[in-house]
C-alpha positions as CSV (number, residue, x, y, z in Angstrom):
1,M,-22.2,-5.7,11.8
2,E,-20.1,-2.6,12.3
3,T,-21.3,0.7,10.9
4,A,-19.1,2.7,8.5
5,T,-18.4,5.3,11.1
6,E,-17.2,2.7,13.6
7,V,-14.8,1.2,11.1
8,Q,-13.5,4.7,10.2
9,R,-13.0,5.5,13.8
10,E,-11.1,2.3,14.4
11,R,-8.9,3.0,11.3
12,M,-8.2,6.5,12.5
13,Y,-7.4,5.3,16.0
14,G,-5.0,2.7,14.5
15,Q,-3.2,5.4,12.5
16,L,-2.9,7.6,15.6
17,T,-1.4,4.8,17.7
18,D,0.9,3.9,14.8
19,A,2.1,7.6,14.7
20,V,2.5,7.6,18.5
21,D,4.5,4.4,18.4
22,L,6.7,5.8,15.6
23,S,7.4,9.0,17.5
24,I,8.2,7.1,20.7
25,D,10.6,4.8,18.7
26,K,12.3,7.9,17.3
27,D,12.8,9.4,20.8
28,I,14.3,6.1,22.1
29,Y,16.5,5.9,19.0
30,R,17.7,9.5,19.6
31,Q,18.5,8.7,23.2
32,M,20.4,5.5,22.1
33,L,22.5,7.6,19.7
34,K,23.5,10.1,22.3
35,P,26.9,9.5,23.7
């Protein structure tokens, strides 16, 4: 059984990694758009 804090921590960590992935994707997208 996971405690509530562990679940919250995993959820927060997942949101952080999603945000990082999005920012990295944006950077790559910008570089691709550059001539």
